[in-house]
N, C-alpha and C positions, 0 to 999 in steps of 0.2 A: 504494500500500500504506500502511495506517495504521500508527501506532506499535504497539509490542508490548512485552510482558514476556517474561521467559525464565527457565527453570530449567535449570541446566547442571551435571549431576553428572559426576564422573570415574568411569570403570568400574573401580574398584580393589577392589570388593567390594560386599556388600549395603549398602543404605542403612539407617542407624539412625534411631531415632525423632526425633532432632534434625533430620536431613536431611529426613525426611518432613514434619515440622512446617513447615519453611521452604518446602517445595514447596507445601503447602496454603496458606500465606500468599501465595506467588507467584500461585497460582491465584485466590485471593480478590481480591488487588489488581488483577490483570489483568481479571477479570470485572467487578469493581465500577467500573472506569474505562473499560469498553468496548474494551479492548485484546485482541488475540490473545495466546495464551500459546505460546511456542516451547520445544521441547525441543532442547537442544544437548548432545551428548556430548563432553566435554572430555577427549580421550584423547591429549593432547600428550605426556604423560609415559608413554611406552610401557613403561618398566621397571615401572611400577605397575599397568598394565592386566592384568586377570585374565579369562581366557576365560569366557564365559557371564555375566559380571557385568552387562553392558549389558542383556541380555534380562531378567535377574532384577530389575534396577532398574525397568525399564518395567512389568513385571508388578506389582511392589509399589506403584508409583505409581497404577496403575489400580485396584488393590485398595482403596485408601483414597479413590478418587474423583477423583484428579488427572488431568484430560484435557488434551490439547494440540491446538491448531489447526494447527500446522505443526511439522515436524521439520527443523532446520537440518543441513547436512552436518557430519559429524564433523570435529574439528580435524585429524585425520590425513589428511583428504581436501582440505585447503585450503592446502597448502604453497605453491601459486603465488600466492595472495592475500597470504600473509605475506611472500613473497619480494619482491613488488611494493612493499609498504609499506616494507620494509627498504631497497630500492633507492632509493625516493623520499627517505627520510631521509638516506641516504648522499650522494645527489646534491646535497642542500641543505647539506651540511657539518655535519649535526646528529648524526653518530655518530663515535665514535673507538674505536680498538683498546684493549682492556684485557687485561693479562696476569696480573692478580692472582689468587692463590689465596685461598681462604677465610681461611687463616691470615694471609696478607699483609694482608687487609682488617682482620681483628681486631686485629692488632698495629700497624697504621699509626697514626702520630700524627694527631690530628684537632683541629680548632679547638674552643674552648670552646662549649658549648651545642649542639653538633652532635646532631641527633636520633638516637636509637639505631637502628642498622641502616643508616644512610645512608652511601653510599660517600664516602670522604674525598678523592677526586679524584687518587689516586696517579698514574694513567697519563694524565691529561687533557692534559698538555703535554709529552709525550715528544718528543725530537728524532727525526729520521729514523734517525740512527745508533743511538739507543737502541731504537727499534722493530725495526730489523733484527736487533739482537742478541737481543732478547726473542723474536722470531718463531722463531729457531733453537732456543729452549729449550722453547716450548710454544705451541700455537695460541691465537689471541686470541679473546676475546669482543668484542662491540661494544656500547658504552654510549651512551646518549643524552647529548648535550652540552646539558644544561638551562641556561636563562638564569640568570645569577647572581641569587640571592635570589628565585627564582621561587616565588610563592605562588599556589595555586589554590583557589578556593572552589567546592565542589559543594553542591547543596541536597539535604538528606535530610529526608524527610517526618516522621521520628520524632526525629532528632537535631538538626535545624536545619542551620546552615551547617557544612560540613566544610572547614576551612581547613588547609592543610599546606604545608610547604616541599618542593619537588620536587628530588630528588637525581638523579645520573647513573645512572639505572636501566639494567640490562642489557636490551638489545633482541634480541640474537642471542647464544646461548650459544657457548662455544668448541668445541662439537661440531657447530656449524652449525645447530642447531635454533632456531626462534624462541622467545623467552621468553614466559612466560605473559602478562605485562602487555601485550605487543604483540598477541598472538593474541586476547585477550578484547576489546580495543578494535576490532580489525579485524572480528571476528565480530559484535559488537554493531552496529557501523555498517552492515555489509553487510545485516543482517537488519532494520534500522531499529528496533532496540531502543531505547526511550526511557524504560523503567522497569526498574530493577535492584533486585530483592529478594534479599537474602542476609544471612548472619549478621553481627552487629555486630563480630565479630573481624576482618572484612575492611574495616571503615570506613577504616582508615589507608591502604589502597591506593587510595582514591578520588581524592585529589589527583593522584597519578602518572598514573592512567588518564585522568582528565579533561584533564590537561595534554597528554598524548600524543594524545588524540582531537582536541584543538584544533589541534595541530601538523599532523596528517594531514588533517583534514577541515574545519577552520575553527572559529571561536569559536561560531558559531550551532549547529553540531553538538555542540560541547562542552556548551553551556548548555541544550540541549533535554532532557537526561537527568535524570530524577528518581530518586533513590536511596531505598531503604527498608531500612535495616540493622536487623534484628530481633534481640531478645535471644536468646542461646543457650539450649540445654538443658544443664543441669549434672547431675553425679552427686551422691551424698550428701555427698561431700567438697568440693563447690563447684568441682570441676574440669570442664572441658569433657567432655561425654559422649562415650564411645568404645566400640567393640565389645567391648573387654576388660572392660567393666563388667557383662557378663552378658547377660541376656535384653533386648536393646535393638533388635534387628532384627525385622521383621515375622514372619519364619519362626521365630526363637527365641522370640518372644512367643506364637506359635501353639502351640509345644510345651508351654507352661505354662498353656494354656487361654485366652489372649487372642487371639481371632480378629481379622481386619482391621477389621471394623466397630466392635468394642469399642476397638481401638487408635485408630481415627479419632475416635471420640467422646471418648476420653481426651485427645487432642490438642486437639480443639475446646473441651473444657471448660477446658483450660489457657489458652485464648485468650479465655475469657469468652463463648463462643458455644454455641448449643444443639446437642444431639446430632442425629444423623441425616445424611442425604446432604448433600454440600457445597452443593447448590442451596438447601437449607433454611437452612444457616448463612449463605449469601450475603445473604439478606434481613435478617439481624441484624448484618452486618459493618459496623463503624465503625472506621476506622483510628485516630481520636483516642482511642478507648476501649481500644485494645490495651494489655496489660500492658507496662510499661517495664522490669520486672525479669526476670532469667533464670528459667526454669522448672526446678525441681529434680525430677528423675525418679528414683525408686527402683525398679529392676526387680523384678517379682514373682519369688518363688522357687518 
């Protein structure tokens, strides 16, 4: 099986124009590099999953011309694969129990220059006696025992090198569910995904995921992935586009006279590409010519 790209929506509601634009870019990147494009439904967060959302998303993607060569199993169907990866990390002594609440982490003292959001290591070296006491109070999550000062470099086709310090990220939540960072690494490796196209708001997660992929599957597997973090779609206030901004989904835009083909052409124009079916845009697609700035979308009324 050759390498592949992927598009991985969460079935929490209808896709908005920012999601669809990223899907088009994932399609163009995969097709222009001779890769398959995989659809993967990321339904790990069951509390946010909405009935019917998956089918509506698939219909909307098809309506703007985004087609897939393969469909990966849903994350909810891959619990055994995640459990195996967690067991492997535990057996190698790379995980430890963490009993911290969100408040504990926010209020914990931390070393100067610690990157925002990084875990300060509160539970890293608890004694057995301390762990027994804490287990009686609340179930533990399991965190990765990252190497001290670990820095990982990932290559991004638009942003260049993505270098970041890796902290002790959660691998298994305290309810027993696998954490997102683990699931996406296991899923991508299993499907031989070596091209990841997603919004540039997720660029900061790349070092963590690349580091984890290296631990589980080796440095060669870590280094084979090319990332393409694309600029977001923003609202008139310069904030990330969301469904609350009005007519931003395919169905809501249709209600104000913008059919799927018109919306597709609007997104292609924002990328400097000609209107028409995606096959026509593919002939003019040049990654180096993509806009580097966010696209500000003002919904029609």
